[in-house]
N, CA, C and O of each residue as an XYZ file, in Angstrom:
428
protein
N      -5.389    178.768     54.337
C      -4.872    177.966     53.258
C      -3.477    177.437     53.587
O      -3.147    176.283     53.311
N      -2.675    178.305     54.178
C      -1.339    177.863     54.575
C      -1.419    176.740     55.605
O      -0.604    175.817     55.622
N      -2.428    176.853     56.457
C      -2.600    175.816     57.471
C      -2.962    174.476     56.835
O      -2.468    173.429     57.255
N      -3.811    174.513     55.840
C      -4.194    173.281     55.149
C      -2.978    172.669     54.456
O      -2.790    171.452     54.482
N      -2.172    173.498     53.850
C      -0.968    172.994     53.177
C      -0.031    172.392     54.211
O       0.556    171.332     53.997
N       0.099    173.091     55.342
C       0.959    172.588     56.413
C       0.434    171.253     56.943
O       1.216    170.330     57.170
N      -0.853    171.143     57.139
C      -1.451    169.894     57.597
C      -1.231    168.781     56.573
O      -0.891    167.649     56.918
N      -1.434    169.132     55.324
C      -1.219    168.153     54.251
C       0.230    167.693     54.235
O       0.497    166.500     54.092
N       1.153    168.606     54.378
C       2.567    168.251     54.381
C       2.908    167.375     55.587
O       3.685    166.428     55.471
N       2.326    167.695     56.738
C       2.565    166.896     57.932
C       1.989    165.477     57.754
O       2.601    164.481     58.138
N       0.824    165.432     57.174
C       0.208    164.127     56.916
C       1.055    163.322     55.940
O       1.247    162.120     56.119
N       1.560    163.989     54.908
C       2.423    163.314     53.940
C       3.712    162.847     54.618
O       4.225    161.769     54.319
N       4.219    163.657     55.517
C       5.436    163.296     56.231
C       5.192    162.063     57.108
O       6.036    161.169     57.169
N       4.045    162.013     57.782
C       3.692    160.835     58.580
C       3.558    159.597     57.702
O       4.020    158.512     58.056
N       2.923    159.778     56.563
C       2.767    158.640     55.640
C       4.136    158.136     55.178
O       4.355    156.928     55.088
N       5.038    159.042     54.890
C       6.386    158.654     54.449
C       7.096    157.901     55.570
O       7.758    156.895     55.315
N       6.964    158.379     56.815
C       7.571    157.697     57.956
C       6.969    156.303     58.101
O       7.690    155.333     58.335
N       5.650    156.204     57.962
C       4.998    154.896     58.050
C       5.506    153.957     56.959
O       5.729    152.770     57.200
N       5.687    154.504     55.756
C       6.216    153.690     54.653
C       7.626    153.212     54.963
O       7.969    152.067     54.671
N       8.450    154.080     55.555
C       9.822    153.690     55.899
C       9.818    152.594     56.953
O      10.587    151.636     56.865
N       8.945    152.738     57.957
C       8.834    151.704     58.990
C       8.376    150.396     58.343
O       8.910    149.328     58.643
N       7.398    150.486     57.467
C       6.907    149.293     56.768
C       7.991    148.662     55.917
O       8.087    147.438     55.826
N       8.809    149.499     55.293
C       9.889    148.995     54.452
C      10.923    148.257     55.313
O      11.429    147.208     54.915
N      11.235    148.805     56.489
C      12.181    148.147     57.387
C      11.616    146.794     57.825
O      12.335    145.795     57.840
N      10.336    146.765     58.178
C       9.703    145.506     58.578
C       9.728    144.500     57.435
O      10.003    143.318     57.641
N       9.439    144.980     56.233
C       9.461    144.099     55.057
C      10.864    143.561     54.825
O      11.035    142.377     54.537
N      11.869    144.421     54.948
C      13.256    143.969     54.772
C      13.631    142.930     55.832
O      14.304    141.942     55.536
N      13.185    143.166     57.068
C      13.463    142.187     58.128
C      12.813    140.843     57.816
O      13.423    139.791     58.004
N      11.580    140.885     57.341
C      10.886    139.648     56.990
C      11.600    138.925     55.848
O      11.769    137.706     55.876
N      12.017    139.701     54.840
C      12.727    139.100     53.704
C      14.051    138.485     54.155
O      14.424    137.403     53.702
N      14.761    139.178     55.049
C      16.017    138.630     55.568
C      15.774    137.337     56.338
O      16.534    136.378     56.210
N      14.721    137.317     57.131
C      14.372    136.102     57.877
C      14.040    134.972     56.908
O      14.480    133.839     57.100
N      13.268    135.277     55.873
C      12.912    134.263     54.882
C      14.160    133.754     54.167
O      14.289    132.556     53.914
N      15.073    134.658     53.844
C      16.304    134.264     53.154
C      17.133    133.343     54.059
O      17.701    132.357     53.589
N      17.202    133.663     55.345
C      17.924    132.798     56.292
C      17.261    131.426     56.395
O      17.934    130.397     56.449
N      15.925    131.434     56.421
C      15.191    130.161     56.477
C      15.468    129.314     55.241
O      15.653    128.100     55.340
N      15.496    129.954     54.087
C      15.758    129.229     52.828
C      17.175    128.661     52.845
O      17.394    127.528     52.417
N      18.128    129.436     53.335
C      19.508    128.952     53.426
C      19.592    127.751     54.354
O      20.270    126.770     54.050
N      18.894    127.831     55.499
C      18.871    126.701     56.428
C      18.246    125.478     55.774
O      18.740    124.362     55.940
N      17.157    125.681     55.026
C      16.483    124.566     54.352
C      17.394    123.935     53.317
O      17.395    122.715     53.155
N      18.172    124.750     52.613
C      19.085    124.198     51.614
C      20.120    123.302     52.286
O      20.480    122.249     51.760
N      20.598    123.739     53.465
C      21.530    122.890     54.221
C      20.878    121.590     54.640
O      21.492    120.525     54.569
N      19.620    121.679     55.080
C      18.892    120.476     55.487
C      18.669    119.543     54.303
O      18.770    118.323     54.433
N      18.366    120.129     53.153
C      18.152    119.310     51.946
C      19.438    118.586     51.581
O      19.413    117.410     51.218
N      20.558    119.285     51.676
C      21.842    118.652     51.375
C      22.099    117.510     52.345
O      22.537    116.434     51.937
N      21.830    117.736     53.631
C      22.002    116.678     54.628
C      21.106    115.489     54.311
O      21.536    114.339     54.408
N      19.859    115.765     53.932
C      18.921    114.681     53.614
C      19.389    113.920     52.373
O      19.268    112.696     52.321
N      19.921    114.629     51.375
C      20.410    113.950     50.178
C      21.587    113.042     50.528
O      21.694    111.929     50.012
N      22.468    113.520     51.407
C      23.587    112.688     51.842
C      23.092    111.466     52.603
O      23.609    110.363     52.423
N      22.089    111.663     53.455
C      21.509    110.541     54.198
C      20.882    109.523     53.251
O      21.034    108.317     53.444
N      20.180    110.005     52.232
C      19.539    109.110     51.258
C      20.597    108.310     50.501
O      20.426    107.114     50.263
N      21.690    108.975     50.123
C      22.774    108.280     49.432
C      23.366    107.194     50.318
O      23.650    106.089     49.855
N      23.551    107.514     51.597
C      24.094    106.541     52.546
C      23.125    105.374     52.732
O      23.549    104.220     52.791
N      21.840    105.668     52.824
C      20.830    104.619     52.988
C      20.811    103.711     51.761
O      20.721    102.490     51.889
N      20.897    104.308     50.573
C      20.923    103.495     49.349
C      22.123    102.562     49.354
O      22.015    101.401     48.960
N      23.258    103.064     49.797
C      24.460    102.234     49.870
C      24.257    101.089     50.856
O      24.618     99.946     50.577
N      23.674    101.408     52.014
C      23.402    100.373     53.014
C      22.429     99.326     52.480
O      22.589     98.134     52.741
N      21.422     99.772     51.733
C      20.438     98.846     51.161
C      21.124     97.893     50.175
O      20.823     96.700     50.150
N      22.047     98.422     49.364
C      22.767     97.558     48.415
C      23.587     96.515     49.159
O      23.616     95.344     48.781
N      24.259     96.960     50.231
C      25.061     96.023     51.022
C      24.152     94.961     51.636
O      24.470     93.773     51.598
N      23.026     95.386     52.199
C      22.085     94.437     52.808
C      21.520     93.481     51.769
O      21.343     92.294     52.042
N      21.239     93.997     50.577
C      20.694     93.151     49.514
C      21.721     92.085     49.115
O      21.381     90.917     48.928
N      22.984     92.511     48.990
C      24.029     91.552     48.631
C      24.207     90.498     49.723
O      24.374     89.314     49.432
N      24.168     90.937     50.974
C      24.286     90.001     52.094
C      23.110     89.040     52.101
O      23.286     87.838     52.301
N      21.911     89.566     51.883
C      20.718     88.718     51.858
C      20.797     87.709     50.717
O      20.448     86.543     50.896
N      21.252     88.149     49.550
C      21.400     87.216     48.426
C      22.371     86.092     48.782
O      22.127     84.931     48.454
N      23.470     86.437     49.452
C      24.447     85.423     49.848
C      23.831     84.447     50.851
O      24.057     83.240     50.765
N      23.056     84.968     51.797
C      22.398     84.105     52.792
C      21.391     83.186     52.107
O      21.294     82.006     52.447
N      20.647     83.717     51.152
C      19.663     82.897     50.432
C      20.358     81.764     49.676
O      19.904     80.621     49.706
N      21.463     82.088     48.997
C      22.196     81.045     48.263
C      22.730     79.985     49.227
O      22.646     78.787     48.960
N      23.274     80.444     50.340
C      23.824     79.505     51.327
C      22.718     78.616     51.901
O      22.903     77.411     52.068
N      21.573     79.223     52.198
C      20.442     78.466     52.729
C      19.961     77.433     51.713
O      19.646     76.296     52.065
N      19.910     77.841     50.465
C      19.491     76.920     49.408
C      20.448     75.730     49.328
O      20.017     74.587     49.173
N      21.730     76.005     49.434
C      22.735     74.935     49.393
C      22.566     74.007     50.597
O      22.675     72.788     50.470
N      22.296     74.598     51.773
C      22.079     73.774     52.968
C      20.851     72.878     52.811
O      20.872     71.720     53.230
N      19.791     73.402     52.217
C      18.578     72.603     51.984
C      18.905     71.436     51.049
O      18.470     70.306     51.272
N      19.677     71.727     50.002
C      20.085     70.662     49.074
C      20.885     69.605     49.804
O      20.628     68.410     49.657
N      21.863     70.047     50.598
C      22.712     69.098     51.334
C      21.879     68.263     52.299
O      22.090     67.056     52.417
N      20.939     68.894     52.986
C      20.081     68.185     53.935
C      19.247     67.129     53.212
O      19.082     66.009     53.697
N      18.729     67.501     52.053
C      17.932     66.550     51.264
C      18.796     65.362     50.847
O      18.352     64.216     50.919
N      20.022     65.629     50.412
C      20.935     64.546     50.023
C      21.261     63.646     51.209
O      21.324     62.424     51.069
N      21.468     64.254     52.380
C      21.769     63.466     53.584
C      20.585     62.581     53.934
O      20.770     61.417     54.290
N      19.366     63.113     53.841
C      18.171     62.308     54.129
C      18.090     61.116     53.182
O      17.772     60.006     53.608
N      18.379     61.341     51.888
C      18.339     60.239     50.919
C      19.388     59.179     51.268
O      19.123     57.978     51.223
N      20.589     59.660     51.619
C      21.658     58.718     51.963
C      21.301     57.923     53.212
O      21.546     56.718     53.268
N      20.720     58.586     54.221
C      20.313     57.875     55.437
C      19.240     56.833     55.138
O      19.235     55.748     55.720
N      18.350     57.169     54.243
C      17.306     56.228     53.847
C      17.937     55.000     53.194
O      17.528     53.873     53.473
N      18.918     55.206     52.336
C      19.610     54.082     51.695
C      20.329     53.231     52.733
O      20.284     52.002     52.673
N      21.001     53.893     53.699
C      21.709     53.156     54.757
C      20.715     52.320     55.554
O      21.001     51.174     55.900
N      19.554     52.889     55.844
C      18.532     52.173     56.607
C      18.068     50.935     55.836
O      17.901     49.863     56.418
N      17.863     51.085     54.535
C      17.413     49.952     53.705
C      18.494     48.868     53.653
O      18.200     47.681     53.796
N      19.744     49.288     53.448
C      20.844     48.313     53.373
C      21.023     47.619     54.720
O      21.260     46.412     54.772
N      20.908     48.382     55.812
C      21.029     47.787     57.152
C      19.938     46.757     57.370
O      20.189     45.679     57.909
N      18.732     47.090     56.952
C      17.618     46.156     57.084
C      17.906     44.880     56.300
O      17.662     43.773     56.780
N      18.422     45.049     55.102
C      18.741     43.888     54.267
C      19.840     43.046     54.933
O      19.784     41.817     54.915
N      20.832     43.716     55.517
C      21.914     42.987     56.200
C      21.373     42.197     57.396
O      21.788     41.062     57.632
N      20.453     42.794     58.141
C      19.862     42.085     59.281
C      19.114     40.839     58.806
O      19.149     39.787     59.443
N      18.444     40.991     57.678
C      17.729     39.833     57.111
C      18.721     38.730     56.759
O      18.493     37.554     57.044
N      19.832     39.135     56.130
C      20.854     38.147     55.753
C      21.464     37.501     56.992
O      21.720     36.297     56.999
N      21.698     38.286     58.036
C      22.261     37.740     59.275
C      21.291     36.737     59.897
O      21.697     35.673     60.365
N      20.013     37.089     59.895
C      19.005     36.180     60.453
C      18.968     34.867     59.671
O      18.847     33.797     60.267
N      19.071     34.940     58.344
C      19.086     33.712     57.529
C      20.299     32.858     57.835
O      20.202     31.636     57.945
N      21.473     33.529     57.974
C      22.698     32.807     58.251
C      22.622     32.130     59.624
O      23.113     31.012     59.784
N      22.030     32.775     60.591
C      21.894     32.207     61.920
C      20.960     30.980     61.895
O      21.184     29.993     62.596
N      19.927     31.074     61.081
C      18.966     29.969     61.028
C      19.580     28.751     60.340
O      19.149     27.629     60.607
N      20.545     28.926     59.488
C      21.188     27.797     58.775
C      22.067     27.018     59.764
O      22.174     25.798     59.638
N      22.675     27.655     60.704
C      23.568     26.967     61.629
C      22.882     25.912     62.347
O      23.490     25.229     63.171
């Protein structure tokens, strides 16, 4: 009977040692997970800063694009006006040539 009790106690002692080893492993895993979470939080902060910077760049690009669009629109208007003016000059020049031809024929 004493032997059975001794065996039982030894078995219980082994189980306790196994539990302690398991607890150390669990603590190591938890520490690793905690470090990973801390690293991820740093990465998230970096990503948030990058997103803020990108948003700022997008606003600047949008403003620049709007300015280019307005300038292009103005250039198109100016080009259209120049074409109209050239057309008028061409018509007036044609009329002047006609008048010159008439004047030459009168001489």
